[in-house]
TIFI-266269 format. One record per residue (C-alpha): residue in one letter; x, y negated, z. Coordinates in Angstrom, 1 decimal. Each point is the difference from the previous one (the first is absolute). Last residue first. Example, Ala and Ser with C-alpha at 12.3 -4.5 7.8 and 13.67 -1.06 7.14 Angstrom:
2
<r s | xx 13.7 | yy 1.1 | zz 7.1>
<r a | xx -1.4 | yy 3.4 | zz 0.7>
END
This chain:
471
<r g | xx 17.4 | yy 169.4 | zz 142.7>
<r d | xx 1.1 | yy -0.4 | zz 3.6>
<r r | xx 3.0 | yy -2.4 | zz 0.1>
<r s | xx 3.4 | yy 1.6 | zz 0.9>
<r a | xx 1.7 | yy -1.2 | zz -3.2>
<r a | xx -1.4 | yy -3.6 | zz 0.6>
<r d | xx 1.4 | yy -0.2 | zz 3.5>
<r t | xx 3.4 | yy 1.4 | zz -1.1>
<r l | xx 0.1 | yy -2.5 | zz -2.8>
<r r | xx -0.6 | yy -2.8 | zz 2.5>
<r a | xx 2.6 | yy 1.2 | zz 2.3>
<r i | xx 2.6 | yy 0.4 | zz -2.7>
<r t | xx -0.6 | yy -3.6 | zz -1.3>
<r e | xx 0.1 | yy -1.3 | zz 3.5>
<r d | xx 3.4 | yy 1.6 | zz 0.9>
<r r | xx 1.5 | yy -0.9 | zz -3.4>
<r g | xx -0.9 | yy -3.7 | zz -0.2>
<r i | xx -3.1 | yy -2.1 | zz -0.3>
<r v | xx 1.4 | yy -2.3 | zz -2.7>
<r l | xx 2.0 | yy 2.6 | zz -2.1>
<r m | xx -2.9 | yy 2.4 | zz 0.1>
<r m | xx -2.4 | yy -2.7 | zz -1.2>
<r d | xx 2.3 | yy -1.1 | zz -2.8>
<r f | xx 0.5 | yy 3.5 | zz -1.1>
<r v | xx -3.8 | yy 0.8 | zz -0.1>
<r s | xx -0.5 | yy -3.0 | zz -2.2>
<r p | xx -2.2 | yy -2.6 | zz 1.3>
<r t | xx -3.6 | yy 1.1 | zz 0.7>
<r a | xx -3.2 | yy 0.9 | zz -1.8>
<r s | xx -1.2 | yy 3.5 | zz 1.2>
<r r | xx -0.2 | yy -0.9 | zz 3.6>
<r g | xx 0.7 | yy 1.8 | zz 3.3>
<r a | xx 3.3 | yy -1.9 | zz 0.0>
<r l | xx 2.8 | yy 2.7 | zz 0.3>
<r a | xx -2.0 | yy 3.3 | zz -0.2>
<r a | xx -2.4 | yy -1.3 | zz -2.7>
<r r | xx 2.8 | yy -1.6 | zz -2.0>
<r l | xx 2.0 | yy 3.2 | zz 0.2>
<r p | xx -3.1 | yy 2.1 | zz -1.2>
<r g | xx -0.4 | yy -2.2 | zz -2.9>
<r a | xx 3.7 | yy -0.3 | zz -0.9>
<r l | xx 0.4 | yy 3.8 | zz -0.4>
<r k | xx -1.7 | yy 0.3 | zz -3.2>
<r g | xx 2.1 | yy -2.9 | zz -1.4>
<r f | xx 3.1 | yy 1.8 | zz 0.9>
<r k | xx -0.7 | yy 2.6 | zz -2.9>
<r l | xx -1.1 | yy 3.4 | zz 1.3>
<r g | xx 1.4 | yy 3.6 | zz -0.5>
<r h | xx 0.1 | yy 0.6 | zz 3.8>
<r a | xx 3.8 | yy -0.4 | zz 0.2>
<r e | xx -0.5 | yy -3.0 | zz -2.3>
<r a | xx -1.8 | yy -1.9 | zz 2.6>
<r a | xx 2.6 | yy 0.7 | zz 2.8>
<r l | xx 2.8 | yy -0.9 | zz -2.5>
<r t | xx -1.7 | yy -3.4 | zz -0.8>
<r l | xx -0.4 | yy -0.7 | zz 3.7>
<r t | xx 3.6 | yy 0.6 | zz 0.9>
<r a | xx 1.4 | yy -1.9 | zz -3.1>
<r e | xx -2.1 | yy -3.0 | zz 0.6>
<r l | xx 0.9 | yy 0.1 | zz 3.8>
<r t | xx 3.6 | yy 0.1 | zz -0.8>
<r d | xx -0.1 | yy -2.8 | zz -2.5>
<r r | xx -2.2 | yy -2.2 | zz 2.4>
<r s | xx 2.3 | yy 0.4 | zz 3.0>
<r w | xx -0.6 | yy 1.8 | zz 3.2>
<r s | xx 2.7 | yy 2.7 | zz -0.2>
<r a | xx -1.8 | yy 3.3 | zz 0.1>
<r n | xx 0.3 | yy 2.1 | zz 3.3>
<r q | xx -3.5 | yy 0.3 | zz 1.2>
<r l | xx -1.4 | yy -0.8 | zz -3.5>
<r h | xx 0.2 | yy 3.4 | zz -1.4>
<r e | xx -1.8 | yy 1.5 | zz 3.0>
<r t | xx -2.8 | yy -2.5 | zz -0.2>
<r l | xx -0.5 | yy 0.9 | zz -3.7>
<r e | xx -0.9 | yy 3.5 | zz 0.8>
<r s | xx -3.0 | yy -1.2 | zz 2.0>
<r l | xx -0.9 | yy -2.5 | zz -2.6>
<r i | xx 0.0 | yy 2.8 | zz -2.6>
<r g | xx -2.4 | yy 2.1 | zz 2.0>
<r r | xx -2.4 | yy -3.0 | zz 0.6>
<r s | xx -0.1 | yy -0.5 | zz -3.7>
<r v | xx -0.9 | yy 3.6 | zz -0.5>
<r a | xx -2.7 | yy -0.2 | zz 2.6>
<r d | xx -1.6 | yy -3.1 | zz -1.2>
<r l | xx 1.0 | yy -3.4 | zz 1.2>
<r q | xx -0.9 | yy -2.1 | zz -3.0>
<r a | xx -3.6 | yy 0.0 | zz 0.9>
<r a | xx 1.0 | yy -1.8 | zz 3.3>
<r a | xx 1.3 | yy -3.1 | zz -2.1>
<r k | xx -3.5 | yy -0.5 | zz -1.7>
<r e | xx -1.8 | yy 0.4 | zz 3.3>
<r d | xx 2.3 | yy -2.3 | zz 2.0>
<r p | xx 3.0 | yy 1.6 | zz 1.8>
<r e | xx 0.3 | yy -0.2 | zz 3.9>
<r i | xx 3.6 | yy -0.5 | zz 0.7>
<r p | xx 0.7 | yy 1.5 | zz 3.5>
<r r | xx 2.0 | yy -2.0 | zz 0.5>
<r s | xx 0.1 | yy -3.8 | zz -0.3>
<r a | xx -0.9 | yy -2.1 | zz -2.9>
<r l | xx 1.3 | yy -3.5 | zz -0.9>
<r a | xx 3.0 | yy 1.1 | zz -2.1>
<r f | xx -2.1 | yy 2.4 | zz -2.0>
<r q | xx -2.7 | yy -2.5 | zz -0.2>
<r a | xx 2.3 | yy -2.6 | zz -1.7>
<r k | xx -2.0 | yy 0.1 | zz -3.3>
<r e | xx -3.1 | yy -0.8 | zz 1.9>
<r l | xx 1.9 | yy -2.8 | zz 1.8>
<r l | xx 1.0 | yy -1.4 | zz -3.4>
<r d | xx -3.6 | yy 0.1 | zz -1.3>
<r p | xx -1.1 | yy -1.6 | zz 3.2>
<r l | xx 2.5 | yy -2.8 | zz -0.6>
<r s | xx -1.0 | yy -0.6 | zz -3.5>
<r k | xx 0.8 | yy 1.0 | zz -3.6>
<r a | xx 2.7 | yy 2.5 | zz 1.0>
<r r | xx 2.1 | yy 1.4 | zz -3.0>
<r d | xx 3.5 | yy -1.3 | zz 0.8>
<r k | xx -0.5 | yy -0.3 | zz 3.8>
<r l | xx 0.1 | yy 3.6 | zz 1.2>
<r c | xx 3.3 | yy 1.6 | zz -1.1>
<r y | xx 2.3 | yy -2.7 | zz 1.3>
<r m | xx -2.2 | yy -0.6 | zz 3.0>
<r a | xx 0.7 | yy 3.5 | zz 1.5>
<r a | xx 2.5 | yy -1.1 | zz 2.5>
<r s | xx -2.3 | yy -2.9 | zz 1.0>
<r v | xx -2.9 | yy 2.4 | zz 0.2>
<r l | xx 2.2 | yy 2.5 | zz 2.2>
<r d | xx 1.2 | yy -2.8 | zz 2.4>
<r h | xx -3.4 | yy -1.5 | zz 0.4>
<r q | xx -1.6 | yy 3.4 | zz 0.7>
<r l | xx 2.7 | yy 0.9 | zz 2.5>
<r q | xx -0.4 | yy -3.4 | zz 1.7>
<r s | xx -3.8 | yy 0.6 | zz 0.2>
<r l | xx -2.1 | yy -1.9 | zz -2.7>
<r a | xx -2.7 | yy -2.4 | zz 1.4>
<r p | xx -3.4 | yy 1.4 | zz 0.3>
<r q | xx -2.6 | yy -1.3 | zz -2.3>
<r g | xx -2.2 | yy -3.0 | zz 0.6>
<r t | xx 0.0 | yy -1.4 | zz -3.5>
<r l | xx 2.1 | yy -3.0 | zz 0.8>
<r a | xx 2.4 | yy 1.9 | zz 2.2>
<r l | xx 0.6 | yy 2.6 | zz -2.7>
<r f | xx 0.5 | yy -2.7 | zz -2.7>
<r r | xx 2.3 | yy -2.0 | zz 2.2>
<r a | xx 2.2 | yy 3.1 | zz 0.6>
<r i | xx -0.1 | yy 0.9 | zz -3.7>
<r e | xx 1.2 | yy -3.4 | zz -0.9>
<r e | xx 2.9 | yy 0.2 | zz 2.5>
<r m | xx 1.0 | yy 3.3 | zz -1.6>
<r l | xx -0.2 | yy -1.7 | zz -3.4>
<r d | xx 2.4 | yy -2.8 | zz 1.2>
<r a | xx 2.5 | yy 2.6 | zz 1.3>
<r d | xx -0.2 | yy 1.9 | zz -3.3>
<r e | xx 0.8 | yy -3.2 | zz -2.0>
<r m | xx -2.9 | yy -0.7 | zz -2.5>
<r r | xx 0.4 | yy 0.9 | zz -3.6>
<r a | xx -2.2 | yy 3.1 | zz -0.4>
<r i | xx -2.7 | yy -1.6 | zz 2.2>
<r h | xx 0.0 | yy -3.1 | zz -2.1>
<r w | xx -0.5 | yy 1.8 | zz -3.3>
<r g | xx -2.7 | yy 2.3 | zz 1.6>
<r a | xx -1.8 | yy -3.1 | zz 1.2>
<r v | xx 0.0 | yy -1.6 | zz -3.4>
<r s | xx -1.5 | yy 3.2 | zz -1.5>
<r e | xx -2.6 | yy 0.2 | zz 2.7>
<r l | xx -1.0 | yy -3.6 | zz -0.7>
<r k | xx -0.2 | yy 0.8 | zz -3.7>
<r k | xx -2.3 | yy 2.9 | zz 0.7>
<r m | xx -2.1 | yy -2.3 | zz 2.2>
<r d | xx -0.7 | yy -2.6 | zz -2.6>
<r l | xx -1.4 | yy -3.3 | zz 1.2>
<r r | xx -0.8 | yy -2.3 | zz -2.9>
<r a | xx 1.3 | yy -3.6 | zz -0.3>
<r p | xx -2.4 | yy -2.7 | zz -1.0>
<r s | xx 1.1 | yy -2.0 | zz -3.1>
<r k | xx 1.9 | yy -3.4 | zz 0.1>
<r g | xx 3.5 | yy 1.5 | zz 0.4>
<r i | xx 2.6 | yy -1.0 | zz 2.6>
<r g | xx 3.6 | yy 0.0 | zz -1.5>
<r k | xx -0.1 | yy -3.9 | zz -0.1>
<r l | xx -0.4 | yy -0.2 | zz 3.8>
<r d | xx 3.4 | yy 1.5 | zz 0.8>
<r f | xx 1.4 | yy 3.2 | zz 1.5>
<r w | xx 3.3 | yy 1.2 | zz -1.4>
<r e | xx 2.5 | yy -0.5 | zz 2.7>
<r l | xx -2.3 | yy 1.0 | zz 2.8>
<r a | xx -1.3 | yy 2.9 | zz -2.0>
<r q | xx 3.5 | yy 1.1 | zz -0.7>
<r a | xx 1.0 | yy 0.0 | zz 3.6>
<r d | xx -3.3 | yy 1.8 | zz 1.0>
<r t | xx 1.0 | yy 2.8 | zz -2.3>
<r f | xx -1.5 | yy 0.7 | zz -3.4>
<r l | xx -2.1 | yy 2.5 | zz -2.0>
<r e | xx -2.4 | yy -1.4 | zz -2.8>
<r d | xx 2.4 | yy -2.2 | zz -1.9>
<r d | xx -1.3 | yy -0.6 | zz -3.5>
<r g | xx 0.7 | yy -3.7 | zz 0.0>
<r h | xx -0.5 | yy -1.4 | zz 3.5>
<r s | xx -3.6 | yy 0.4 | zz 0.8>
<r w | xx -2.8 | yy -1.3 | zz 2.3>
<r g | xx -3.8 | yy 1.0 | zz 0.3>
<r l | xx 0.6 | yy 3.2 | zz 2.0>
<r r | xx 3.7 | yy 0.5 | zz -0.4>
<r a | xx 0.8 | yy -1.7 | zz 3.2>
<r l | xx -2.6 | yy 2.3 | zz 1.7>
<r y | xx 1.9 | yy 3.1 | zz -1.3>
<r n | xx 3.4 | yy -1.2 | zz 1.3>
<r r | xx -1.2 | yy -1.1 | zz 3.3>
<r m | xx -1.9 | yy 3.2 | zz 0.5>
<r a | xx 3.1 | yy 2.0 | zz -0.9>
<r a | xx 2.0 | yy -1.8 | zz 2.6>
<r p | xx -2.7 | yy 0.4 | zz 2.5>
<r p | xx 0.1 | yy 3.9 | zz -0.3>
<r i | xx -3.3 | yy 1.6 | zz -1.1>
<r g | xx -0.9 | yy 2.4 | zz 2.7>
<r m | xx -3.8 | yy 0.1 | zz -0.6>
<r e | xx -0.4 | yy -1.8 | zz 3.4>
<r a | xx 2.1 | yy -2.8 | zz -1.3>
<r y | xx -2.3 | yy -0.1 | zz -3.1>
<r e | xx -3.0 | yy -0.4 | zz 2.4>
<r m | xx 1.9 | yy -2.7 | zz 1.8>
<r v | xx -0.3 | yy -2.2 | zz -3.1>
<r g | xx -3.8 | yy 0.2 | zz -0.1>
<r t | xx -1.7 | yy 0.7 | zz -3.4>
<r a | xx 0.2 | yy 3.8 | zz -0.1>
<r g | xx -2.1 | yy 1.8 | zz -2.4>
<r h | xx -1.7 | yy -1.4 | zz -3.1>
<r r | xx -3.4 | yy 0.1 | zz 1.5>
<r k | xx 1.4 | yy -2.2 | zz 2.9>
<r s | xx 0.2 | yy -3.0 | zz -2.3>
<r l | xx 2.3 | yy -1.5 | zz -2.6>
<r k | xx -1.8 | yy -2.2 | zz -2.6>
<r k | xx -0.9 | yy 2.0 | zz -3.0>
<r g | xx 2.5 | yy 1.1 | zz -2.8>
<r d | xx -0.7 | yy 3.7 | zz 0.4>
<r p | xx 3.4 | yy 0.5 | zz 1.7>
<r g | xx -1.0 | yy -2.4 | zz 2.7>
<r h | xx 0.7 | yy -3.7 | zz -0.2>
<r i | xx 2.6 | yy -2.2 | zz 1.8>
<r l | xx -0.6 | yy -3.7 | zz -0.4>
<r p | xx 1.6 | yy -2.4 | zz -2.3>
<r i | xx 2.6 | yy -2.5 | zz 1.5>
<r h | xx -0.8 | yy -3.7 | zz 0.5>
<r a | xx 3.2 | yy -2.2 | zz 0.3>
<r w | xx -0.4 | yy -3.5 | zz 1.1>
<r v | xx 3.2 | yy -2.0 | zz 0.8>
<r p | xx -0.9 | yy -1.8 | zz 3.1>
<r e | xx -1.7 | yy -3.5 | zz -0.1>
<r a | xx 1.7 | yy -2.9 | zz 1.4>
<r w | xx -2.2 | yy -1.9 | zz 2.5>
<r g | xx -1.8 | yy -3.3 | zz -0.8>
<r m | xx -2.8 | yy 1.0 | zz 2.2>
<r a | xx -2.7 | yy -0.3 | zz -2.6>
<r r | xx 2.4 | yy 1.8 | zz -2.4>
<r y | xx 0.5 | yy 2.8 | zz 2.3>
<r i | xx -3.7 | yy 0.3 | zz 0.7>
<r q | xx -0.9 | yy 0.0 | zz -3.7>
<r a | xx 2.7 | yy 2.7 | zz -0.6>
<r q | xx -1.9 | yy 2.1 | zz 2.5>
<r r | xx -3.2 | yy -0.3 | zz -2.1>
<r a | xx 1.9 | yy 1.0 | zz -3.2>
<r a | xx 2.0 | yy 2.7 | zz 1.7>
<r n | xx -3.2 | yy 1.6 | zz 1.4>
<r n | xx -1.0 | yy 1.0 | zz -3.7>
<r l | xx 3.3 | yy 1.8 | zz -0.2>
<r h | xx -0.4 | yy 1.9 | zz 3.2>
<r d | xx -1.3 | yy 3.1 | zz -1.5>
<r d | xx 3.3 | yy -0.2 | zz -2.0>
<r g | xx 1.7 | yy 1.7 | zz 3.0>
<r r | xx 2.8 | yy -2.1 | zz 1.6>
<r i | xx 3.4 | yy -1.7 | zz -0.4>
<r a | xx -0.4 | yy -3.6 | zz 1.5>
<r h | xx 3.7 | yy -1.3 | zz -0.5>
<r t | xx 1.5 | yy -2.9 | zz 2.0>
<r v | xx -1.5 | yy 0.7 | zz 3.4>
<r g | xx 1.1 | yy -2.5 | zz 2.5>
<r m | xx -1.7 | yy 1.5 | zz 3.0>
<r d | xx -1.9 | yy -3.2 | zz 0.6>
<r h | xx -1.2 | yy -0.2 | zz -3.7>
<r d | xx -1.0 | yy 3.8 | zz -0.2>
<r d | xx -1.8 | yy -0.5 | zz 3.3>
<r v | xx -1.9 | yy -3.2 | zz -1.0>
<r v | xx -1.0 | yy 1.6 | zz -3.3>
<r v | xx -1.0 | yy 3.3 | zz 1.4>
<r a | xx -2.1 | yy -1.7 | zz 2.8>
<r l | xx -1.9 | yy -2.3 | zz -2.4>
<r m | xx -1.2 | yy 2.8 | zz -2.2>
<r y | xx -0.8 | yy 2.4 | zz 2.8>
<r t | xx -2.3 | yy -2.4 | zz 1.6>
<r p | xx 0.8 | yy -2.0 | zz 3.1>
<r t | xx -1.9 | yy 0.2 | zz 3.3>
<r g | xx -1.7 | yy -3.2 | zz 1.2>
<r d | xx -3.4 | yy 1.5 | zz 0.8>
<r s | xx -1.5 | yy -1.7 | zz -3.0>
<r r | xx 2.5 | yy 1.8 | zz -2.3>
<r l | xx 3.3 | yy -1.8 | zz -1.1>
<r l | xx 1.3 | yy 0.0 | zz -3.5>
<r v | xx -3.3 | yy 0.5 | zz -1.9>
<r m | xx 0.4 | yy -0.2 | zz -3.8>
<r d | xx -1.0 | yy -2.9 | zz -2.0>
<r d | xx -1.0 | yy 2.0 | zz -3.1>
<r l | xx 2.0 | yy 1.3 | zz -2.9>
<r q | xx -1.5 | yy 0.3 | zz -3.4>
<r d | xx -0.1 | yy -3.7 | zz -0.7>
<r n | xx 3.8 | yy 0.2 | zz 0.6>
<r r | xx 0.5 | yy 2.2 | zz -3.0>
<r f | xx 2.7 | yy 2.5 | zz 0.7>
<r t | xx 3.1 | yy 0.5 | zz -2.1>
<r v | xx 2.5 | yy 2.8 | zz 0.2>
<r t | xx 3.4 | yy -0.4 | zz -1.4>
<r g | xx 2.0 | yy 3.2 | zz 0.0>
<r q | xx -1.3 | yy 3.0 | zz 1.8>
<r v | xx 3.4 | yy 1.2 | zz 1.7>
<r a | xx 1.8 | yy -3.2 | zz 1.1>
<r d | xx -3.3 | yy -1.9 | zz 0.1>
<r e | xx -0.3 | yy -3.7 | zz -1.0>
<r i | xx -3.4 | yy -0.7 | zz 1.6>
<r v | xx -2.0 | yy -2.8 | zz -1.6>
<r t | xx -3.0 | yy -1.7 | zz 1.7>
<r e | xx -2.1 | yy -1.7 | zz -2.6>
<r g | xx -1.9 | yy -3.3 | zz -0.8>
<r a | xx -2.8 | yy -1.3 | zz 2.0>
<r r | xx -1.5 | yy 0.6 | zz 3.5>
<r p | xx 3.4 | yy -0.2 | zz 2.0>
<r a | xx -0.5 | yy 1.8 | zz 3.3>
<r k | xx -1.0 | yy -2.0 | zz 3.1>
<r l | xx 0.7 | yy 3.2 | zz 2.3>
<r r | xx -2.9 | yy 0.6 | zz 2.3>
<r v | xx -0.1 | yy -0.3 | zz 3.8>
<r v | xx -3.1 | yy 1.6 | zz 1.5>
<r y | xx -2.5 | yy -1.9 | zz 2.1>
<r p | xx -2.1 | yy 0.4 | zz 3.3>
<r l | xx -2.2 | yy -3.0 | zz 0.6>
<r d | xx 0.5 | yy -3.6 | zz 1.3>
<r p | xx -1.0 | yy -1.6 | zz -3.4>
<r h | xx 2.5 | yy -1.7 | zz -2.3>
<r d | xx -0.7 | yy -3.4 | zz -1.3>
<r g | xx 2.9 | yy -1.7 | zz 1.7>
<r e | xx 2.3 | yy 2.5 | zz -1.6>
<r a | xx -1.0 | yy -1.1 | zz -3.4>
<r v | xx -1.7 | yy 2.5 | zz -2.4>
<r d | xx 2.1 | yy 0.9 | zz -3.0>
<r r | xx -0.1 | yy 3.9 | zz 0.0>
<r w | xx -3.1 | yy 0.1 | zz 2.2>
<r p | xx -2.3 | yy 1.1 | zz -3.0>
<r s | xx 1.8 | yy 3.3 | zz -0.2>
<r l | xx 0.2 | yy 1.3 | zz -3.5>
<r y | xx -0.4 | yy 3.8 | zz 0.3>
<r l | xx 1.0 | yy 2.0 | zz -3.1>
<r t | xx -3.4 | yy 1.6 | zz -1.1>
<r s | xx 0.5 | yy -1.2 | zz -3.6>
<r r | xx -3.1 | yy -0.7 | zz -1.9>
<r n | xx -2.9 | yy 2.2 | zz -1.1>
<r e | xx -2.6 | yy -2.3 | zz 1.5>
<r a | xx -1.4 | yy 2.8 | zz 2.3>
<r r | xx 3.6 | yy 1.0 | zz 0.8>
<r a | xx 1.0 | yy -3.6 | zz 0.9>
<r a | xx -3.2 | yy -0.3 | zz 2.3>
<r e | xx 0.8 | yy 3.4 | zz 1.7>
<r r | xx 3.6 | yy -1.3 | zz 0.4>
<r f | xx -1.0 | yy -3.3 | zz 1.7>
<r a | xx -2.6 | yy 1.8 | zz 2.3>
<r e | xx 2.9 | yy 2.3 | zz 1.1>
<r i | xx 2.2 | yy -3.1 | zz 0.8>
<r e | xx -2.9 | yy -1.5 | zz 1.8>
<r d | xx -0.7 | yy 3.2 | zz 2.1>
<r q | xx 3.7 | yy 0.4 | zz 0.8>
<r t | xx 0.0 | yy -3.5 | zz 1.4>
<r a | xx 1.7 | yy -3.1 | zz -1.6>
<r f | xx 1.9 | yy -2.0 | zz 2.4>
<r c | xx 3.2 | yy -0.3 | zz -2.1>
<r k | xx 3.0 | yy -1.9 | zz 1.4>
<r y | xx 2.5 | yy -1.0 | zz -2.6>
<r a | xx 3.5 | yy 0.9 | zz -1.3>
<r t | xx 2.7 | yy -1.8 | zz -2.0>
<r g | xx -0.9 | yy -3.2 | zz 1.7>
<r e | xx 3.2 | yy -0.5 | zz 1.9>
<r a | xx -1.6 | yy 0.3 | zz 3.4>
<r l | xx -2.1 | yy 3.1 | zz -1.1>
<r m | xx 3.2 | yy 1.6 | zz -1.4>
<r r | xx 1.8 | yy -0.6 | zz 3.3>
<r h | xx -3.1 | yy 1.7 | zz 1.7>
<r a | xx 0.5 | yy 3.1 | zz -2.2>
<r v | xx 3.7 | yy 0.1 | zz 0.8>
<r e | xx -0.6 | yy -0.1 | zz 3.8>
<r a | xx -2.6 | yy 2.7 | zz -0.4>
<r h | xx 2.7 | yy 2.4 | zz -1.7>
<r r | xx 2.5 | yy -1.0 | zz 2.8>
<r p | xx -2.6 | yy 0.9 | zz 2.7>
<r v | xx -0.7 | yy 3.4 | zz -1.8>
<r r | xx 3.7 | yy 1.1 | zz 0.2>
<r e | xx -0.5 | yy 2.8 | zz 2.5>
<r f | xx -2.5 | yy 1.5 | zz -2.4>
<r q | xx 2.6 | yy 0.1 | zz -2.7>
<r s | xx 2.3 | yy 2.3 | zz 2.0>
<r v | xx 3.5 | yy -0.2 | zz -1.2>
<r a | xx 2.4 | yy 3.1 | zz 0.1>
<r e | xx 3.1 | yy -1.0 | zz 1.7>
<r g | xx 3.2 | yy -1.0 | zz -1.8>
<r d | xx 0.9 | yy 1.3 | zz -3.4>
<r w | xx -1.6 | yy 3.2 | zz -1.4>
<r d | xx 1.3 | yy 3.5 | zz -0.5>
<r l | xx -1.6 | yy 2.0 | zz -2.8>
<r g | xx 1.1 | yy 3.7 | zz 0.8>
<r l | xx -3.1 | yy 1.5 | zz -1.3>
<r w | xx -0.6 | yy 1.6 | zz 3.5>
<r r | xx 0.6 | yy -3.4 | zz 1.6>
<r m | xx -2.5 | yy -1.7 | zz -2.3>
<r g | xx -2.6 | yy 2.7 | zz 0.6>
<r d | xx 0.5 | yy 0.1 | zz 3.7>
<r l | xx -0.3 | yy -3.9 | zz 0.3>
<r i | xx -3.2 | yy 0.2 | zz -2.2>
<r a | xx -1.5 | yy 2.8 | zz 2.1>
<r q | xx 0.8 | yy -2.0 | zz 3.2>
<r t | xx -2.1 | yy -2.8 | zz -1.3>
<r a | xx -2.8 | yy 2.6 | zz -0.7>
<r e | xx 0.3 | yy 1.3 | zz 3.5>
<r p | xx -0.1 | yy -3.6 | zz 1.6>
<r t | xx -3.2 | yy -0.5 | zz -1.9>
<r s | xx -1.2 | yy -2.5 | zz -2.5>
<r r | xx -3.5 | yy 0.5 | zz -1.2>
<r a | xx -2.1 | yy -2.2 | zz 2.4>
<r r | xx 2.9 | yy -2.4 | zz 0.6>
<r d | xx 0.3 | yy -1.0 | zz -3.7>
<r t | xx 2.9 | yy -2.3 | zz 0.6>
<r d | xx 2.4 | yy 2.9 | zz -0.1>
<r e | xx 2.1 | yy -0.9 | zz -3.1>
<r i | xx 3.2 | yy 1.5 | zz 1.3>
<r r | xx 2.9 | yy -1.7 | zz -1.4>
<r l | xx 3.3 | yy 1.6 | zz -0.9>
<r l | xx 3.0 | yy -1.9 | zz -1.4>
<r f | xx 2.7 | yy 0.8 | zz -2.5>
<r k | xx 2.9 | yy -2.4 | zz -0.2>
<r g | xx 2.4 | yy -0.5 | zz -2.9>
<r g | xx 3.4 | yy 1.4 | zz -0.9>
<r r | xx -1.1 | yy 0.4 | zz -3.5>
<r g | xx -0.7 | yy 3.9 | zz -0.2>
<r r | xx -1.5 | yy -0.3 | zz 3.6>
<r a | xx -2.6 | yy -2.5 | zz -1.2>
<r f | xx -1.1 | yy 1.6 | zz -3.3>
<r l | xx 0.3 | yy 3.6 | zz 1.5>
<r w | xx -2.0 | yy -0.8 | zz 3.1>
<r n | xx -2.7 | yy -1.8 | zz -1.9>
<r f | xx -0.4 | yy 2.8 | zz -2.5>
<r l | xx 0.1 | yy 2.4 | zz 2.8>
<r a | xx -2.8 | yy -1.7 | zz 2.0>
<r t | xx -2.1 | yy 0.0 | zz -3.2>
<r r | xx 0.5 | yy 3.7 | zz -0.3>
<r a | xx -0.8 | yy 0.7 | zz 3.6>
<r t | xx -3.2 | yy -2.1 | zz -0.3>
<r g | xx -1.1 | yy 2.0 | zz -3.0>
<r i | xx 0.8 | yy 3.2 | zz 1.9>
<r h | xx -2.5 | yy -1.2 | zz 2.7>
<r m | xx 1.2 | yy -0.3 | zz 3.6>
<r m | xx -2.7 | yy 1.6 | zz 2.0>
<r g | xx -2.9 | yy -1.9 | zz 1.6>
<r t | xx -1.1 | yy -3.6 | zz 0.3>
<r p | xx 3.2 | yy -1.7 | zz 0.8>
<r s | xx 0.0 | yy -2.6 | zz -2.8>
<r p | xx 3.2 | yy -0.1 | zz -2.0>
<r a | xx 2.4 | yy -2.9 | zz -0.5>
<r i | xx 3.2 | yy 0.9 | zz -1.8>
<r r | xx 2.6 | yy -2.8 | zz -0.2>
<r t | xx 2.5 | yy -1.5 | zz -2.3>
<r v | xx 2.7 | yy -2.8 | zz 0.7>
<r i | xx 2.7 | yy -0.6 | zz -2.6>
<r q | xx 2.6 | yy -2.3 | zz 1.1>
<r s | xx 0.8 | yy -2.9 | zz -2.5>
<r t | xx -3.6 | yy 0.6 | zz -1.1>
<r d | xx -1.3 | yy -3.5 | zz 1.1>
<r a | xx -3.7 | yy 0.4 | zz -0.4>
<r m | xx -1.6 | yy -1.1 | zz -3.4>
END
């Protein structure tokens, strides 16, 4: 095993599109494990597939990591730039006899497999070049294959899955270097993880079969293996592998939904890992609690209702200034205009009556509509129905009572209650028209909170506008 005196973990995504939520969860687990133990967390971009890797996709990974708040140590490593090092290791294995040159053509390999199928035996390719001496090699293109053990077993001690055993006669002599001299994924991953000092390979359990093959390379080179930890994948609510039919699969889609990063970290941490019955926790708690023992073996299921609940908990507990920064980031990300200074000041002042029930940033902004709107307030259809002739008359009278009232909650409550009673109404009957006048909405914070936030002059101006509306 690798020297674990300093923990080193990594995330190594391929830049072939958006940053998948599964990649984000794996990155978070690696980040929590390393950061919680004073270790290093590294980022490697596995961009050796030049046809599929794009600068835009690489940027999407960096953007996703930054939005999630997962900082990494040093520069992001490009796997493609390390191709000469991968080839160097393959040639060292050739020299040491743990790999060999295979001159078999694709046609020959396919003919071998067809014959194996016809004879109902294993189609695992057994190269005839495995033990051919160098002096008998032809001057033809070749691949470099690992000289894998043919007998016995390759055992992986996995921190999540337990002991996993692979029969060596079920593993082929995999290709390390292609005939054009480029490395395969299997070789590149091992060389990079070794050179980067990775002590713990925490990744999706779709890589568990790869671990057996990669372990054979580690052992052939005499290198210490990392601690293997293969975590279950994320499934949709129906228990099937997560796909677009389940909704958002890219991490930035959640950013565009207005889920705060702190909430996303909390939610992703609980997808496949647990600490007792704790569902809601801070980053500090997650860093203190996270360990590999808490990772389950069963796939986690994405649950949007639970995510909204987690988001609501975090929004309610965030500092107002931090929440205002999140709103600014969200508006910029979704191409919406930034708040004006007045809007910023009013929303900030209103935060005490906005954040307790908001499930997302758009939800919070909808509740803040009264602080964002400017006169004349244009009520939506439901709110406009509240502004009938009687209601407009009461609002008109109310403006006079408010001119000289002291601007405190108690006085406002008393003034509005008296105005309603003068018309034989309970205050609740007046609340609808007031919401329509002040916010243009039927669902808002309390009318008293709205009046206190926007102040006397703006309140009276909005009531006057509403009272003079055409029926």
